[in-house]
C-alpha positions as CSV (number, residue, x, y, z in Angstrom):
1,M,0.0,0.0,0.1
2,G,1.7,3.2,-1.2
3,G,1.0,6.8,-1.4
4,Q,-0.2,7.4,2.3
5,R,0.0,10.6,4.0
6,I,2.0,10.0,7.1
7,S,2.7,12.3,10.0
8,I,5.6,11.4,12.6
9,L,5.5,13.1,15.9
10,G,8.9,13.0,17.5
11,G,10.1,12.5,14.0
12,T,13.5,14.4,14.1
13,G,15.4,12.0,16.3
14,F,17.4,8.9,15.4
15,V,14.4,6.5,14.7
16,G,12.2,9.2,13.2
17,R,14.8,10.3,10.6
18,H,15.5,6.6,9.5
19,L,11.7,5.8,9.4
20,A,10.9,8.9,7.3
21,A,13.5,8.1,4.7
22,H,12.3,4.6,4.6
23,L,8.7,5.4,4.2
24,R,9.5,8.0,1.5
25,S,11.4,5.5,-0.4
26,E,8.2,3.5,-0.6
27,G,6.2,6.3,-2.0
28,H,4.6,7.8,1.1
29,A,4.3,11.5,1.8
30,V,5.9,12.0,5.1
31,A,5.9,15.0,7.5
32,Q,8.3,15.0,10.5
33,H,7.6,17.0,13.5
34,G,9.8,17.8,16.6
35,R,9.0,19.3,19.9
36,A,7.5,22.4,18.5
37,A,4.4,20.5,17.4
38,F,3.4,20.0,21.1
39,A,3.6,23.8,21.7
40,D,-0.2,24.0,22.0
41,A,-3.3,22.3,20.5
42,A,-3.3,24.5,17.5
43,H,0.2,23.5,16.5
44,L,-0.6,19.9,17.1
45,A,-3.8,20.0,15.1
46,Q,-1.8,21.2,12.1
47,A,0.5,18.2,12.3
48,V,-2.3,15.6,12.5
49,E,-5.2,17.0,10.6
50,G,-6.1,15.2,7.3
51,V,-3.3,12.6,7.4
52,D,-3.8,8.9,6.8
53,V,-1.5,7.5,9.4
54,L,-0.1,9.1,12.6
55,I,3.1,7.6,14.0
56,M,3.8,8.8,17.7
57,L,7.4,8.5,18.7
58,A,7.7,11.4,21.2
59,G,9.4,10.6,24.5
60,A,12.6,11.8,26.3
61,N,15.5,9.4,26.2
62,V,15.8,6.8,29.0
63,G,19.5,6.3,28.4
64,E,20.5,9.4,30.6
65,R,21.2,9.9,34.3
66,W,17.9,10.0,36.0
67,T,18.0,13.0,38.0
68,S,14.6,14.2,39.5
69,A,14.3,16.7,36.5
70,H,15.0,14.0,33.9
71,K,12.7,11.5,35.5
72,Q,9.9,14.1,35.4
73,A,10.8,14.8,31.7
74,L,10.5,11.0,31.0
75,Y,6.9,11.0,32.3
76,E,5.7,14.3,30.9
77,S,7.3,13.7,27.5
78,R,5.1,10.6,27.2
79,L,2.0,11.4,29.2
80,K,1.4,15.1,28.7
81,T,2.1,14.7,24.9
82,N,-0.4,11.9,24.6
83,A,-3.1,13.8,26.7
84,L,-2.7,16.8,24.3
85,L,-2.9,14.5,21.3
86,A,-6.0,12.7,22.5
87,E,-7.7,16.2,23.0
88,V,-6.7,17.3,19.5
89,L,-7.9,14.0,17.9
90,A,-11.2,14.1,19.6
91,Q,-11.8,17.5,18.1
92,S,-10.5,16.8,14.6
93,A,-12.8,17.0,11.7
94,T,-10.5,14.6,9.7
95,P,-8.5,12.5,12.1
96,P,-5.9,9.9,11.1
97,K,-7.3,6.6,10.0
98,R,-4.5,4.7,11.7
99,I,-2.1,5.4,14.7
100,L,1.0,3.6,15.7
101,S,2.4,4.6,18.9
102,A,5.8,3.8,20.6
103,S,6.5,2.0,23.7
104,A,9.3,-0.3,24.8
105,V,9.8,-3.9,25.7
106,G,10.9,-2.5,29.2
107,F,7.1,-2.9,30.0
108,Y,7.7,-6.6,30.7
109,P,8.6,-8.2,34.0
110,E,12.4,-9.1,34.4
111,A,13.1,-12.4,32.5
112,D,16.1,-14.4,31.2
113,C,17.0,-15.0,27.6
114,D,15.8,-18.7,27.8
115,A,12.4,-17.6,29.1
116,P,11.4,-14.4,27.1
117,C,8.2,-12.5,27.2
118,D,5.8,-12.1,24.3
119,E,2.6,-10.0,23.9
120,G,0.6,-12.6,25.9
121,C,2.3,-11.2,29.0
122,L,-0.2,-8.7,30.2
123,Q,1.3,-7.7,33.6
124,P,4.0,-4.9,33.5
125,G,7.2,-5.3,35.4
126,E,7.4,-4.1,39.0
127,H,10.4,-1.9,38.2
128,A,11.0,1.7,37.0
129,L,10.9,0.7,33.3
130,G,7.8,-1.3,33.7
131,R,6.0,1.5,35.5
132,L,7.1,4.1,32.9
133,A,6.0,1.9,30.0
134,A,2.7,1.0,31.6
135,A,1.8,4.6,32.2
136,W,3.0,5.5,28.7
137,E,0.7,2.8,27.1
138,A,-2.2,3.8,29.2
139,A,-2.0,7.3,27.8
140,S,-1.5,6.0,24.3
141,E,-4.6,3.7,24.5
142,K,-6.8,6.9,25.1
143,L,-6.1,7.8,21.5
144,T,-8.8,7.4,18.8
145,P,-8.6,5.2,16.6
146,Q,-7.2,2.5,18.7
147,P,-3.3,2.5,18.2
148,A,-0.9,-0.2,17.5
149,I,1.4,-0.1,20.4
150,M,4.9,-0.7,19.3
151,R,7.1,-2.0,21.9
152,F,10.8,-1.3,20.8
153,G,13.8,-3.3,21.8
154,V,17.2,-1.6,22.0
155,V,17.5,0.0,18.6
156,L,20.9,-0.5,16.8
157,G,22.2,1.6,14.0
158,P,25.4,3.1,12.5
159,D,24.5,6.7,13.2
160,G,22.9,7.0,16.5
161,G,20.8,5.1,19.0
162,A,22.2,2.9,21.7
163,L,25.6,2.3,19.9
164,S,26.3,6.1,19.8
165,K,27.4,6.0,23.4
166,M,28.8,2.5,23.5
167,R,31.0,2.7,20.5
168,L,33.9,4.9,21.7
169,P,34.9,2.9,24.8
170,F,34.9,-0.3,22.7
171,Q,37.0,1.4,19.9
172,L,39.5,2.4,22.8
173,G,39.7,-1.3,23.7
174,L,37.7,-0.7,27.0
175,G,34.8,-2.8,26.2
176,G,33.5,-5.5,28.6
177,P,30.5,-6.9,30.3
178,V,28.2,-4.6,32.2
179,G,27.3,-5.7,35.8
180,S,27.1,-9.5,35.8
181,G,26.9,-9.6,31.9
182,R,24.1,-12.3,32.4
183,Q,21.2,-9.8,32.0
184,C,19.3,-10.2,28.7
185,I,19.0,-7.5,26.1
186,S,16.3,-7.4,23.5
187,W,17.4,-5.5,20.5
188,I,16.5,-4.6,16.9
189,H,18.4,-3.2,13.9
190,I,17.1,0.1,12.7
191,D,16.5,-1.4,9.1
192,D,14.3,-4.0,10.7
193,L,12.5,-1.6,12.8
194,C,11.7,0.6,9.8
195,R,10.6,-2.5,7.8
196,A,8.4,-3.7,10.8
197,I,6.6,-0.3,10.9
198,S,6.0,-0.4,7.2
199,F,4.7,-4.0,7.5
200,L,2.3,-2.8,10.2
201,L,1.0,-0.1,7.9
202,E,-0.2,-2.8,5.5
203,R,-2.2,-4.5,8.3
204,D,-5.0,-2.5,9.7
205,E,-6.0,-5.3,12.0
206,M,-2.7,-5.3,14.0
207,V,-3.6,-3.0,17.0
208,G,-2.7,-3.4,20.7
209,P,0.8,-4.3,21.9
210,I,3.3,-5.5,19.3
211,N,6.9,-6.3,20.1
212,L,9.4,-4.8,17.7
213,C,12.7,-6.7,18.6
214,S,14.8,-9.4,17.2
215,P,13.5,-13.0,17.8
216,E,16.9,-13.7,19.4
217,P,17.5,-11.7,22.5
218,V,21.1,-12.1,23.9
219,S,22.9,-11.7,27.2
220,N,24.7,-8.4,27.7
221,A,28.1,-10.2,27.6
222,R,27.1,-11.8,24.2
223,F,25.9,-8.3,22.9
224,G,29.1,-6.6,24.0
225,R,31.3,-9.3,22.5
226,A,29.5,-9.0,19.2
227,L,30.2,-5.3,19.2
228,A,33.8,-5.8,20.1
229,N,34.3,-8.5,17.5
230,A,32.6,-6.1,14.9
231,L,35.2,-3.5,15.8
232,K,38.2,-6.0,16.0
233,R,38.8,-4.8,19.6
234,P,39.2,-6.8,22.9
235,F,36.4,-7.5,25.2
236,W,37.7,-7.7,28.9
237,L,37.1,-4.7,31.0
238,P,33.8,-5.2,33.2
239,M,31.8,-2.3,34.3
240,P,30.6,-2.9,37.9
241,A,26.9,-2.3,38.7
242,V,28.0,0.2,41.5
243,A,29.7,2.3,39.0
244,L,26.8,2.4,36.6
245,K,24.5,3.5,39.5
246,A,27.0,6.3,40.3
247,L,26.9,7.4,36.7
248,Y,23.2,7.0,35.9
249,G,21.3,6.9,39.2
250,E,18.1,5.0,38.9
251,G,18.6,5.1,35.1
252,A,21.2,2.3,35.5
253,I,18.2,0.0,35.3
254,V,18.4,0.5,31.5
255,L,21.6,-1.4,31.4
256,L,21.2,-3.8,34.5
257,L,17.6,-5.1,33.9
258,S,17.3,-8.5,32.4
259,N,14.8,-7.7,29.7
260,A,13.9,-10.6,27.4
261,A,11.2,-10.3,24.8
262,V,10.4,-11.9,21.4
263,P,8.1,-10.6,18.5
264,R,5.5,-13.3,18.4
265,R,2.8,-11.3,16.8
266,L,5.2,-10.0,14.0
267,L,6.5,-13.5,13.3
268,E,2.9,-15.0,13.2
269,A,1.8,-12.2,10.8
270,G,4.6,-13.3,8.5
271,F,7.3,-10.7,9.0
272,R,10.9,-11.8,8.3
273,F,14.0,-10.2,9.9
274,R,17.1,-9.3,8.0
275,Y,19.1,-9.1,11.1
276,A,17.9,-11.7,13.5
277,D,21.5,-12.5,14.5
278,I,23.5,-10.1,16.8
279,D,26.8,-10.6,15.0
280,A,25.3,-9.8,11.5
281,A,23.5,-6.7,13.1
282,M,26.7,-5.4,14.7
283,A,28.7,-5.9,11.5
284,A,26.2,-3.9,9.6
285,C,26.3,-1.2,12.1
286,V,30.1,-0.7,12.3
287,G,31.2,-1.9,8.9
């Protein structure tokens, strides 16, 4: 299905830039909107009025030190934006026919790689990421029409995302496991993320939570070793959990939580990953 009018809110960041380019390559007319779209209801109405598809990506980055101010920003950038969006959509004369709204696999309870969660797990984790994702999704579910809730894994790409901060210490030969190294990471290559979102655009029946992550979650040690191998650097220097907590505060949970998920609904619908394997994904990112 080509030629749709698509508006991406939060569309100027790493994911938004890649997604907009991918959708344009498929013949869609795409408008990207940054924070200014949420200045007030009038600005937001201009961004959503008369489009076929609305893709909501807005949300402050969890990969920062969680000061009190940043923690507030994490919630407000997800809850207040969606509340304003729900208000604008309710008053729209020509609302979008379809909404895809971002969330994260951090929604799930802590799990090991050998026992990953899929969309059948309805109970959010009793941890900071689980509470944040559950509140985010509750706000998204008030949007009309009912959105597809896209639960992203850690997004990997050559020019931003999770690897942008990890790459330098690994290039310097300082890479190693984080904490125990046993905690699970659910991840996805940016190309597969964009392809999966395009796949969802063709399937109006796919609403509710949908995991957008590789079918092969890996341990933190396996993840780091794949990056080190791709960069042809050693993998040896561990980062203790106490050091991470000193650096990131409560935000250290992003690196220490064992977060295992698999994309059951995508696979059952027929989606095929290009980068299911972490070594192939890392090689594509740093090559």
